[in-house]
DRENZA-523572 format. One record per residue: chain; residue in three letters; x, y, z of N, C-alpha, C, O in turn. Coordinates in steps of 0.2 Angstrom, whole numbers, always signed. Layout:
% residues N
@chaine A | residu ala | n_x X | n_y Y | n_z Z | ca_x X | ca_y Y | ca_z Z | c_x X | c_y Y | c_z Z | o_x X | o_y Y | o_z Z
...
END
This chain:
% residues 126
@chaine A | residu met | n_x -203 | n_y +1011 | n_z -191 | ca_x -196 | ca_y +1012 | ca_z -193 | c_x -192 | c_y +1006 | c_z -192 | o_x -191 | o_y +1004 | o_z -187
@chaine A | residu ser | n_x -188 | n_y +1004 | n_z -197 | ca_x -184 | ca_y +999 | ca_z -196 | c_x -176 | c_y +1001 | c_z -196 | o_x -175 | o_y +1005 | o_z -200
@chaine A | residu asp | n_x -173 | n_y +998 | n_z -192 | ca_x -166 | ca_y +1000 | ca_z -191 | c_x -162 | c_y +995 | c_z -195 | o_x -162 | o_y +989 | o_z -193
@chaine A | residu thr | n_x -158 | n_y +997 | n_z -200 | ca_x -154 | ca_y +992 | ca_z -204 | c_x -148 | c_y +990 | c_z -201 | o_x -145 | o_y +984 | o_z -203
@chaine A | residu ser | n_x -146 | n_y +994 | n_z -196 | ca_x -139 | ca_y +991 | ca_z -192 | c_x -141 | c_y +986 | c_z -188 | o_x -136 | o_y +982 | o_z -186
@chaine A | residu ser | n_x -147 | n_y +984 | n_z -186 | ca_x -148 | ca_y +979 | ca_z -181 | c_x -149 | c_y +972 | c_z -185 | o_x -149 | o_y +967 | o_z -182
@chaine A | residu thr | n_x -150 | n_y +973 | n_z -192 | ca_x -151 | ca_y +966 | ca_z -196 | c_x -144 | c_y +963 | c_z -196 | o_x -139 | o_y +966 | o_z -198
@chaine A | residu pro | n_x -144 | n_y +956 | n_z -195 | ca_x -137 | ca_y +953 | ca_z -196 | c_x -135 | c_y +953 | c_z -203 | o_x -139 | o_y +952 | o_z -208
@chaine A | residu asp | n_x -128 | n_y +954 | n_z -204 | ca_x -125 | ca_y +953 | ca_z -210 | c_x -123 | c_y +946 | c_z -212 | o_x -120 | o_y +943 | o_z -208
@chaine A | residu ile | n_x -126 | n_y +944 | n_z -217 | ca_x -126 | ca_y +936 | ca_z -219 | c_x -120 | c_y +935 | c_z -224 | o_x -119 | o_y +930 | o_z -226
@chaine A | residu arg | n_x -116 | n_y +940 | n_z -225 | ca_x -110 | ca_y +939 | ca_z -229 | c_x -104 | c_y +936 | c_z -225 | o_x -104 | o_y +936 | o_z -219
@chaine A | residu thr | n_x -100 | n_y +933 | n_z -229 | ca_x -94 | ca_y +929 | ca_z -226 | c_x -89 | c_y +935 | c_z -225 | o_x -89 | o_y +940 | o_z -229
@chaine A | residu pro | n_x -84 | n_y +933 | n_z -221 | ca_x -78 | ca_y +938 | ca_z -220 | c_x -75 | c_y +939 | c_z -227 | o_x -72 | o_y +945 | o_z -228
@chaine A | residu ala | n_x -74 | n_y +934 | n_z -231 | ca_x -71 | ca_y +935 | ca_z -238 | c_x -75 | c_y +940 | c_z -242 | o_x -72 | o_y +944 | o_z -246
@chaine A | residu gln | n_x -81 | n_y +939 | n_z -242 | ca_x -86 | ca_y +944 | ca_z -246 | c_x -85 | c_y +951 | c_z -243 | o_x -85 | o_y +956 | o_z -247
@chaine A | residu ile | n_x -85 | n_y +952 | n_z -237 | ca_x -84 | ca_y +958 | ca_z -234 | c_x -78 | c_y +962 | c_z -236 | o_x -77 | o_y +967 | o_z -238
@chaine A | residu glu | n_x -72 | n_y +958 | n_z -236 | ca_x -66 | ca_y +960 | ca_z -238 | c_x -66 | c_y +962 | c_z -245 | o_x -63 | o_y +967 | o_z -247
@chaine A | residu ala | n_x -69 | n_y +958 | n_z -249 | ca_x -69 | ca_y +959 | ca_z -256 | c_x -73 | c_y +966 | c_z -258 | o_x -71 | o_y +970 | o_z -262
@chaine A | residu asp | n_x -79 | n_y +967 | n_z -254 | ca_x -83 | ca_y +973 | ca_z -255 | c_x -79 | c_y +979 | c_z -253 | o_x -79 | o_y +984 | o_z -256
@chaine A | residu ile | n_x -75 | n_y +978 | n_z -247 | ca_x -71 | ca_y +984 | ca_z -245 | c_x -66 | c_y +986 | c_z -250 | o_x -64 | o_y +991 | o_z -251
@chaine A | residu lys | n_x -62 | n_y +980 | n_z -253 | ca_x -57 | ca_y +981 | ca_z -258 | c_x -60 | c_y +985 | c_z -264 | o_x -57 | o_y +990 | o_z -266
@chaine A | residu arg | n_x -66 | n_y +983 | n_z -266 | ca_x -69 | ca_y +986 | ca_z -272 | c_x -71 | c_y +993 | c_z -271 | o_x -70 | o_y +997 | o_z -275
@chaine A | residu arg | n_x -73 | n_y +995 | n_z -265 | ca_x -75 | ca_y +1001 | ca_z -263 | c_x -69 | c_y +1006 | c_z -262 | o_x -69 | o_y +1012 | o_z -264
@chaine A | residu arg | n_x -63 | n_y +1003 | n_z -260 | ca_x -57 | ca_y +1007 | ca_z -259 | c_x -55 | c_y +1009 | c_z -266 | o_x -53 | o_y +1014 | o_z -268
@chaine A | residu glu | n_x -55 | n_y +1004 | n_z -271 | ca_x -53 | ca_y +1005 | ca_z -278 | c_x -57 | c_y +1010 | c_z -281 | o_x -55 | o_y +1015 | o_z -285
@chaine A | residu thr | n_x -64 | n_y +1010 | n_z -280 | ca_x -68 | ca_y +1015 | ca_z -283 | c_x -67 | c_y +1022 | c_z -280 | o_x -67 | o_y +1027 | o_z -284
@chaine A | residu leu | n_x -66 | n_y +1022 | n_z -273 | ca_x -64 | ca_y +1028 | ca_z -270 | c_x -57 | c_y +1031 | c_z -273 | o_x -57 | o_y +1037 | o_z -274
@chaine A | residu ala | n_x -53 | n_y +1027 | n_z -274 | ca_x -46 | ca_y +1029 | ca_z -276 | c_x -47 | c_y +1032 | c_z -283 | o_x -44 | o_y +1037 | o_z -285
@chaine A | residu glu | n_x -51 | n_y +1029 | n_z -288 | ca_x -52 | ca_y +1031 | ca_z -294 | c_x -55 | c_y +1038 | c_z -294 | o_x -54 | o_y +1043 | o_z -298
@chaine A | residu thr | n_x -60 | n_y +1039 | n_z -290 | ca_x -64 | ca_y +1045 | ca_z -289 | c_x -59 | c_y +1051 | c_z -287 | o_x -60 | o_y +1056 | o_z -289
@chaine A | residu leu | n_x -55 | n_y +1049 | n_z -282 | ca_x -50 | ca_y +1054 | ca_z -279 | c_x -45 | c_y +1056 | c_z -285 | o_x -43 | o_y +1062 | o_z -285
@chaine A | residu asp | n_x -43 | n_y +1051 | n_z -289 | ca_x -38 | ca_y +1053 | ca_z -294 | c_x -42 | c_y +1057 | c_z -299 | o_x -39 | o_y +1062 | o_z -302
@chaine A | residu glu | n_x -48 | n_y +1056 | n_z -301 | ca_x -52 | ca_y +1060 | ca_z -306 | c_x -53 | c_y +1067 | c_z -303 | o_x -52 | o_y +1072 | o_z -307
@chaine A | residu ile | n_x -54 | n_y +1068 | n_z -296 | ca_x -55 | ca_y +1075 | ca_z -293 | c_x -48 | c_y +1078 | c_z -293 | o_x -48 | o_y +1084 | o_z -295
@chaine A | residu gly | n_x -43 | n_y +1075 | n_z -292 | ca_x -36 | ca_y +1078 | ca_z -292 | c_x -34 | c_y +1080 | c_z -299 | o_x -31 | o_y +1085 | o_z -300
@chaine A | residu ala | n_x -36 | n_y +1076 | n_z -304 | ca_x -35 | ca_y +1079 | ca_z -311 | c_x -39 | c_y +1085 | c_z -313 | o_x -36 | o_y +1089 | o_z -316
@chaine A | residu arg | n_x -45 | n_y +1085 | n_z -310 | ca_x -49 | ca_y +1091 | ca_z -312 | c_x -47 | c_y +1097 | c_z -309 | o_x -48 | o_y +1102 | o_z -312
@chaine A | residu val | n_x -44 | n_y +1097 | n_z -303 | ca_x -42 | ca_y +1103 | ca_z -299 | c_x -35 | c_y +1104 | c_z -300 | o_x -33 | o_y +1109 | o_z -297
@chaine A | residu his | n_x -31 | n_y +1100 | n_z -304 | ca_x -24 | ca_y +1102 | ca_z -305 | c_x -24 | c_y +1108 | c_z -309 | o_x -27 | o_y +1110 | o_z -313
@chaine A | residu pro | n_x -19 | n_y +1113 | n_z -307 | ca_x -18 | ca_y +1119 | ca_z -310 | c_x -17 | c_y +1119 | c_z -318 | o_x -20 | o_y +1123 | o_z -321
@chaine A | residu lys | n_x -14 | n_y +1114 | n_z -320 | ca_x -13 | ca_y +1113 | ca_z -327 | c_x -19 | c_y +1112 | c_z -331 | o_x -21 | o_y +1114 | o_z -336
@chaine A | residu thr | n_x -24 | n_y +1108 | n_z -328 | ca_x -30 | ca_y +1106 | ca_z -331 | c_x -34 | c_y +1112 | c_z -331 | o_x -38 | o_y +1114 | o_z -336
@chaine A | residu ile | n_x -34 | n_y +1116 | n_z -325 | ca_x -38 | ca_y +1122 | ca_z -325 | c_x -36 | c_y +1127 | c_z -330 | o_x -40 | o_y +1130 | o_z -333
@chaine A | residu val | n_x -30 | n_y +1128 | n_z -331 | ca_x -27 | ca_y +1133 | ca_z -336 | c_x -29 | c_y +1130 | c_z -343 | o_x -31 | o_y +1134 | o_z -347
@chaine A | residu gly | n_x -28 | n_y +1124 | n_z -344 | ca_x -30 | ca_y +1121 | ca_z -351 | c_x -37 | c_y +1122 | c_z -352 | o_x -39 | o_y +1124 | o_z -358
@chaine A | residu asp | n_x -41 | n_y +1121 | n_z -347 | ca_x -49 | ca_y +1122 | ca_z -349 | c_x -50 | c_y +1129 | c_z -350 | o_x -54 | o_y +1131 | o_z -354
@chaine A | residu ala | n_x -47 | n_y +1134 | n_z -346 | ca_x -48 | ca_y +1141 | ca_z -347 | c_x -46 | c_y +1143 | c_z -354 | o_x -49 | o_y +1147 | o_z -358
@chaine A | residu lys | n_x -40 | n_y +1141 | n_z -356 | ca_x -37 | ca_y +1142 | ca_z -363 | c_x -42 | c_y +1140 | c_z -368 | o_x -43 | o_y +1143 | o_z -373
@chaine A | residu ala | n_x -44 | n_y +1134 | n_z -367 | ca_x -49 | ca_y +1131 | ca_z -372 | c_x -55 | c_y +1135 | c_z -373 | o_x -58 | o_y +1136 | o_z -378
@chaine A | residu lys | n_x -58 | n_y +1137 | n_z -367 | ca_x -64 | ca_y +1141 | ca_z -367 | c_x -63 | c_y +1148 | c_z -371 | o_x -67 | o_y +1150 | o_z -375
@chaine A | residu val | n_x -57 | n_y +1151 | n_z -369 | ca_x -55 | ca_y +1158 | ca_z -373 | c_x -55 | c_y +1157 | c_z -380 | o_x -57 | o_y +1161 | o_z -384
@chaine A | residu val | n_x -51 | n_y +1151 | n_z -382 | ca_x -50 | ca_y +1150 | ca_z -389 | c_x -57 | c_y +1149 | c_z -393 | o_x -58 | o_y +1151 | o_z -398
@chaine A | residu ser | n_x -61 | n_y +1145 | n_z -389 | ca_x -68 | ca_y +1144 | ca_z -392 | c_x -72 | c_y +1150 | c_z -393 | o_x -75 | o_y +1151 | o_z -398
@chaine A | residu asn | n_x -72 | n_y +1155 | n_z -388 | ca_x -75 | ca_y +1161 | ca_z -388 | c_x -72 | c_y +1165 | c_z -394 | o_x -76 | o_y +1169 | o_z -397
@chaine A | residu ile | n_x -66 | n_y +1165 | n_z -395 | ca_x -63 | ca_y +1169 | ca_z -400 | c_x -65 | c_y +1167 | c_z -407 | o_x -66 | o_y +1170 | o_z -411
@chaine A | residu asp | n_x -65 | n_y +1160 | n_z -407 | ca_x -67 | ca_y +1157 | ca_z -414 | c_x -74 | c_y +1159 | c_z -415 | o_x -76 | o_y +1160 | o_z -421
@chaine A | residu his | n_x -78 | n_y +1159 | n_z -410 | ca_x -85 | ca_y +1160 | ca_z -411 | c_x -86 | c_y +1168 | c_z -413 | o_x -90 | o_y +1169 | o_z -418
@chaine A | residu thr | n_x -82 | n_y +1172 | n_z -410 | ca_x -83 | ca_y +1179 | ca_z -411 | c_x -80 | c_y +1181 | c_z -419 | o_x -83 | o_y +1184 | o_z -422
@chaine A | residu leu | n_x -74 | n_y +1177 | n_z -420 | ca_x -71 | ca_y +1178 | ca_z -427 | c_x -76 | c_y +1176 | c_z -432 | o_x -77 | o_y +1179 | o_z -438
@chaine A | residu gly | n_x -79 | n_y +1170 | n_z -431 | ca_x -84 | ca_y +1167 | ca_z -436 | c_x -90 | c_y +1172 | c_z -437 | o_x -92 | o_y +1173 | o_z -442
@chaine A | residu arg | n_x -93 | n_y +1175 | n_z -431 | ca_x -98 | ca_y +1180 | ca_z -432 | c_x -96 | c_y +1186 | c_z -436 | o_x -99 | o_y +1189 | o_z -440
@chaine A | residu ala | n_x -90 | n_y +1188 | n_z -435 | ca_x -87 | ca_y +1194 | ca_z -438 | c_x -86 | c_y +1193 | c_z -445 | o_x -88 | o_y +1197 | o_z -450
@chaine A | residu tyr | n_x -84 | n_y +1187 | n_z -447 | ca_x -83 | ca_y +1185 | ca_z -454 | c_x -89 | c_y +1185 | c_z -458 | o_x -90 | o_y +1187 | o_z -463
@chaine A | residu val | n_x -94 | n_y +1182 | n_z -455 | ca_x -101 | ca_y +1182 | ca_z -458 | c_x -104 | c_y +1189 | c_z -459 | o_x -106 | o_y +1190 | o_z -464
@chaine A | residu gly | n_x -103 | n_y +1193 | n_z -454 | ca_x -105 | ca_y +1200 | ca_z -454 | c_x -101 | c_y +1204 | c_z -460 | o_x -104 | o_y +1207 | o_z -464
@chaine A | residu val | n_x -95 | n_y +1203 | n_z -460 | ca_x -91 | ca_y +1206 | ca_z -466 | c_x -93 | c_y +1204 | c_z -473 | o_x -93 | o_y +1207 | o_z -477
@chaine A | residu asn | n_x -93 | n_y +1197 | n_z -473 | ca_x -95 | ca_y +1194 | ca_z -479 | c_x -102 | c_y +1196 | c_z -482 | o_x -103 | o_y +1198 | o_z -488
@chaine A | residu arg | n_x -107 | n_y +1197 | n_z -477 | ca_x -113 | ca_y +1200 | ca_z -479 | c_x -113 | c_y +1207 | c_z -481 | o_x -116 | o_y +1209 | o_z -486
@chaine A | residu met | n_x -109 | n_y +1211 | n_z -478 | ca_x -108 | ca_y +1218 | ca_z -480 | c_x -105 | c_y +1219 | c_z -487 | o_x -107 | o_y +1223 | o_z -491
@chaine A | residu val | n_x -100 | n_y +1214 | n_z -488 | ca_x -96 | ca_y +1214 | ca_z -495 | c_x -101 | c_y +1212 | c_z -500 | o_x -101 | o_y +1215 | o_z -505
@chaine A | residu ser | n_x -105 | n_y +1207 | n_z -498 | ca_x -111 | ca_y +1205 | ca_z -503 | c_x -116 | c_y +1211 | c_z -505 | o_x -118 | o_y +1212 | o_z -510
@chaine A | residu asp | n_x -117 | n_y +1215 | n_z -499 | ca_x -122 | ca_y +1220 | ca_z -500 | c_x -119 | c_y +1226 | c_z -505 | o_x -122 | o_y +1228 | o_z -509
@chaine A | residu val | n_x -113 | n_y +1227 | n_z -503 | ca_x -109 | ca_y +1233 | ca_z -507 | c_x -108 | c_y +1230 | c_z -514 | o_x -110 | o_y +1234 | o_z -519
@chaine A | residu arg | n_x -107 | n_y +1224 | n_z -515 | ca_x -106 | ca_y +1221 | ca_z -522 | c_x -112 | c_y +1221 | c_z -526 | o_x -113 | o_y +1223 | o_z -532
@chaine A | residu gly | n_x -118 | n_y +1220 | n_z -522 | ca_x -124 | ca_y +1220 | ca_z -525 | c_x -126 | c_y +1227 | c_z -528 | o_x -130 | o_y +1228 | o_z -532
@chaine A | residu gln | n_x -124 | n_y +1232 | n_z -524 | ca_x -125 | ca_y +1239 | ca_z -526 | c_x -121 | c_y +1241 | c_z -532 | o_x -123 | o_y +1246 | o_z -536
@chaine A | residu leu | n_x -115 | n_y +1239 | n_z -533 | ca_x -110 | ca_y +1241 | ca_z -538 | c_x -110 | c_y +1236 | c_z -544 | o_x -107 | o_y +1238 | o_z -549
@chaine A | residu val | n_x -113 | n_y +1231 | n_z -544 | ca_x -113 | ca_y +1226 | ca_z -549 | c_x -120 | c_y +1224 | c_z -551 | o_x -124 | o_y +1222 | o_z -546
@chaine A | residu asn | n_x -122 | n_y +1223 | n_z -557 | ca_x -129 | ca_y +1221 | ca_z -559 | c_x -129 | c_y +1213 | c_z -559 | o_x -125 | o_y +1210 | o_z -557
@chaine A | residu asp | n_x -135 | n_y +1211 | n_z -560 | ca_x -136 | ca_y +1203 | ca_z -560 | c_x -132 | c_y +1199 | c_z -564 | o_x -130 | o_y +1193 | o_z -562
@chaine A | residu glu | n_x -130 | n_y +1202 | n_z -570 | ca_x -125 | ca_y +1198 | ca_z -574 | c_x -118 | c_y +1199 | c_z -572 | o_x -114 | o_y +1195 | o_z -575
@chaine A | residu gly | n_x -117 | n_y +1203 | n_z -567 | ca_x -110 | ca_y +1204 | ca_z -565 | c_x -106 | c_y +1209 | c_z -568 | o_x -100 | o_y +1211 | o_z -567
@chaine A | residu ala | n_x -110 | n_y +1213 | n_z -572 | ca_x -107 | ca_y +1219 | ca_z -576 | c_x -107 | c_y +1225 | c_z -571 | o_x -112 | o_y +1226 | o_z -567
@chaine A | residu pro | n_x -102 | n_y +1229 | n_z -571 | ca_x -101 | ca_y +1235 | ca_z -566 | c_x -107 | c_y +1240 | c_z -568 | o_x -108 | o_y +1241 | o_z -574
@chaine A | residu arg | n_x -110 | n_y +1243 | n_z -563 | ca_x -115 | ca_y +1248 | ca_z -563 | c_x -111 | c_y +1255 | c_z -563 | o_x -109 | o_y +1258 | o_z -558
@chaine A | residu leu | n_x -109 | n_y +1258 | n_z -569 | ca_x -105 | ca_y +1264 | ca_z -569 | c_x -108 | c_y +1270 | c_z -566 | o_x -105 | o_y +1274 | o_z -563
@chaine A | residu glu | n_x -115 | n_y +1270 | n_z -566 | ca_x -119 | ca_y +1276 | ca_z -563 | c_x -118 | c_y +1276 | c_z -555 | o_x -119 | o_y +1281 | o_z -552
@chaine A | residu arg | n_x -116 | n_y +1270 | n_z -552 | ca_x -115 | ca_y +1270 | ca_z -545 | c_x -107 | c_y +1270 | c_z -544 | o_x -105 | o_y +1273 | o_z -538
@chaine A | residu ile | n_x -103 | n_y +1267 | n_z -548 | ca_x -96 | ca_y +1267 | ca_z -547 | c_x -92 | c_y +1273 | c_z -548 | o_x -88 | o_y +1275 | o_z -543
@chaine A | residu val | n_x -94 | n_y +1277 | n_z -553 | ca_x -91 | ca_y +1283 | ca_z -554 | c_x -91 | c_y +1288 | c_z -548 | o_x -86 | o_y +1291 | o_z -546
@chaine A | residu pro | n_x -97 | n_y +1290 | n_z -545 | ca_x -98 | ca_y +1294 | ca_z -540 | c_x -94 | c_y +1292 | c_z -534 | o_x -91 | o_y +1296 | o_z -530
@chaine A | residu val | n_x -94 | n_y +1285 | n_z -532 | ca_x -90 | ca_y +1283 | ca_z -527 | c_x -83 | c_y +1284 | c_z -528 | o_x -79 | o_y +1286 | o_z -523
@chaine A | residu ala | n_x -80 | n_y +1282 | n_z -534 | ca_x -73 | ca_y +1283 | ca_z -536 | c_x -71 | c_y +1291 | c_z -535 | o_x -66 | o_y +1292 | o_z -532
@chaine A | residu leu | n_x -75 | n_y +1295 | n_z -537 | ca_x -74 | ca_y +1302 | ca_z -536 | c_x -73 | c_y +1304 | c_z -529 | o_x -69 | o_y +1308 | o_z -527
@chaine A | residu val | n_x -78 | n_y +1302 | n_z -525 | ca_x -77 | ca_y +1304 | ca_z -518 | c_x -71 | c_y +1301 | c_z -515 | o_x -68 | o_y +1304 | o_z -511
@chaine A | residu val | n_x -69 | n_y +1295 | n_z -516 | ca_x -63 | ca_y +1292 | ca_z -514 | c_x -57 | c_y +1296 | c_z -516 | o_x -53 | o_y +1297 | o_z -512
@chaine A | residu val | n_x -57 | n_y +1298 | n_z -522 | ca_x -51 | ca_y +1302 | ca_z -525 | c_x -51 | c_y +1308 | c_z -521 | o_x -45 | o_y +1311 | o_z -519
@chaine A | residu gly | n_x -57 | n_y +1312 | n_z -520 | ca_x -57 | ca_y +1318 | ca_z -517 | c_x -54 | c_y +1317 | c_z -509 | o_x -50 | o_y +1322 | o_z -507
@chaine A | residu val | n_x -56 | n_y +1312 | n_z -506 | ca_x -54 | ca_y +1311 | ca_z -499 | c_x -47 | c_y +1310 | c_z -499 | o_x -43 | o_y +1313 | o_z -494
@chaine A | residu val | n_x -44 | n_y +1306 | n_z -503 | ca_x -37 | ca_y +1304 | ca_z -503 | c_x -33 | c_y +1311 | c_z -505 | o_x -28 | o_y +1312 | o_z -502
@chaine A | residu gly | n_x -36 | n_y +1314 | n_z -509 | ca_x -32 | ca_y +1321 | ca_z -511 | c_x -32 | c_y +1326 | c_z -505 | o_x -27 | o_y +1329 | o_z -504
@chaine A | residu leu | n_x -38 | n_y +1326 | n_z -501 | ca_x -38 | ca_y +1330 | ca_z -495 | c_x -33 | c_y +1328 | c_z -490 | o_x -29 | o_y +1332 | o_z -487
@chaine A | residu phe | n_x -32 | n_y +1322 | n_z -489 | ca_x -27 | ca_y +1319 | ca_z -484 | c_x -20 | c_y +1320 | c_z -487 | o_x -16 | o_y +1322 | o_z -483
@chaine A | residu ala | n_x -19 | n_y +1320 | n_z -493 | ca_x -12 | ca_y +1321 | ca_z -496 | c_x -10 | c_y +1328 | c_z -495 | o_x -5 | o_y +1329 | o_z -493
@chaine A | residu val | n_x -15 | n_y +1333 | n_z -497 | ca_x -13 | ca_y +1340 | ca_z -496 | c_x -12 | c_y +1342 | c_z -489 | o_x -8 | o_y +1345 | o_z -487
@chaine A | residu gly | n_x -17 | n_y +1339 | n_z -484 | ca_x -16 | ca_y +1340 | ca_z -477 | c_x -10 | c_y +1338 | c_z -474 | o_x -6 | o_y +1341 | o_z -470
@chaine A | residu ser | n_x -8 | n_y +1332 | n_z -476 | ca_x -1 | ca_y +1329 | ca_z -473 | c_x +5 | c_y +1333 | c_z -476 | o_x +10 | o_y +1333 | o_z -473
@chaine A | residu arg | n_x +4 | n_y +1335 | n_z -482 | ca_x +10 | ca_y +1339 | ca_z -485 | c_x +11 | c_y +1345 | c_z -482 | o_x +16 | o_y +1347 | o_z -481
@chaine A | residu arg | n_x +5 | n_y +1349 | n_z -481 | ca_x +6 | ca_y +1355 | ca_z -477 | c_x +9 | c_y +1354 | c_z -470 | o_x +13 | o_y +1359 | o_z -468
@chaine A | residu gly | n_x +7 | n_y +1349 | n_z -467 | ca_x +9 | ca_y +1348 | ca_z -460 | c_x +17 | c_y +1347 | c_z -460 | o_x +20 | o_y +1349 | o_z -456
@chaine A | residu ala | n_x +19 | n_y +1343 | n_z -465 | ca_x +26 | ca_y +1341 | ca_z -466 | c_x +30 | c_y +1347 | c_z -468 | o_x +36 | o_y +1348 | o_z -465
@chaine A | residu val | n_x +28 | n_y +1352 | n_z -472 | ca_x +31 | ca_y +1358 | ca_z -474 | c_x +31 | c_y +1363 | c_z -468 | o_x +37 | o_y +1366 | o_z -467
@chaine A | residu gly | n_x +26 | n_y +1363 | n_z -465 | ca_x +26 | ca_y +1368 | ca_z -459 | c_x +31 | c_y +1365 | c_z -453 | o_x +34 | o_y +1370 | o_z -450
@chaine A | residu ser | n_x +31 | n_y +1359 | n_z -452 | ca_x +36 | ca_y +1357 | ca_z -447 | c_x +43 | c_y +1357 | c_z -449 | o_x +47 | o_y +1359 | o_z -445
@chaine A | residu arg | n_x +44 | n_y +1357 | n_z -456 | ca_x +51 | ca_y +1358 | ca_z -458 | c_x +53 | c_y +1366 | c_z -457 | o_x +59 | o_y +1367 | o_z -455
@chaine A | residu arg | n_x +49 | n_y +1370 | n_z -459 | ca_x +50 | ca_y +1377 | ca_z -458 | c_x +51 | c_y +1379 | c_z -451 | o_x +56 | o_y +1382 | o_z -449
@chaine A | residu gly | n_x +47 | n_y +1376 | n_z -446 | ca_x +48 | ca_y +1378 | ca_z -439 | c_x +54 | c_y +1375 | c_z -437 | o_x +58 | o_y +1378 | o_z -432
@chaine A | residu ser | n_x +56 | n_y +1369 | n_z -439 | ca_x +62 | ca_y +1366 | ca_z -436 | c_x +69 | c_y +1369 | c_z -439 | o_x +74 | o_y +1370 | o_z -435
@chaine A | residu ser | n_x +69 | n_y +1371 | n_z -445 | ca_x +75 | ca_y +1374 | ca_z -448 | c_x +76 | c_y +1381 | c_z -445 | o_x +82 | o_y +1384 | o_z -444
@chaine A | residu gly | n_x +70 | n_y +1385 | n_z -444 | ca_x +71 | ca_y +1392 | ca_z -441 | c_x +74 | c_y +1392 | c_z -434 | o_x +77 | o_y +1396 | o_z -432
@chaine A | residu ser | n_x +72 | n_y +1387 | n_z -430 | ca_x +75 | ca_y +1386 | ca_z -423 | c_x +82 | c_y +1384 | c_z -423 | o_x +85 | o_y +1385 | o_z -417
@chaine A | residu arg | n_x +85 | n_y +1381 | n_z -428 | ca_x +92 | ca_y +1379 | ca_z -428 | c_x +96 | c_y +1385 | c_z -429 | o_x +102 | o_y +1385 | o_z -427
@chaine A | residu arg | n_x +94 | n_y +1390 | n_z -432 | ca_x +99 | ca_y +1396 | ca_z -434 | c_x +100 | c_y +1400 | c_z -427 | o_x +96 | o_y +1401 | o_z -423
@chaine A | residu arg | n_x +106 | n_y +1401 | n_z -427 | ca_x +108 | ca_y +1405 | ca_z -421 | c_x +111 | c_y +1412 | c_z -423 | o_x +114 | o_y +1413 | o_z -429
@chaine A | residu lys | n_x +109 | n_y +1417 | n_z -420 | ca_x +111 | ca_y +1424 | ca_z -421 | c_x +118 | c_y +1425 | c_z -418 | o_x +120 | o_y +1423 | o_z -412
@chaine A | residu arg | n_x +123 | n_y +1428 | n_z -422 | ca_x +129 | ca_y +1430 | ca_z -420 | c_x +130 | c_y +1437 | c_z -418 | o_x +136 | o_y +1439 | o_z -416
END
């Protein structure tokens, strides 16, 4: 085993001082970089960037999924030439009209019932 501390340093005092100065500057740069990394604004900025990136990624996947679904539905309702397939569109349209009609009737009955109940409770017997 050789001990490096026992070997004589052949550098001049000016070289040693220059080496110390260079190491101090490197250390100062490293400390500045660490300080910038752990600064609260930097941490918050990095967290925001990560959240935005995750949202963008999620929205991108959602867009692709919706686009694929729309293409599938379009493929079912339109033939290869782009003409509508009436044998598939008419039943879908009838179902949509029926569901909308049921909601309209149901909401109208609820509105009429609530008006009757509220007007009856306002009357006072004398």
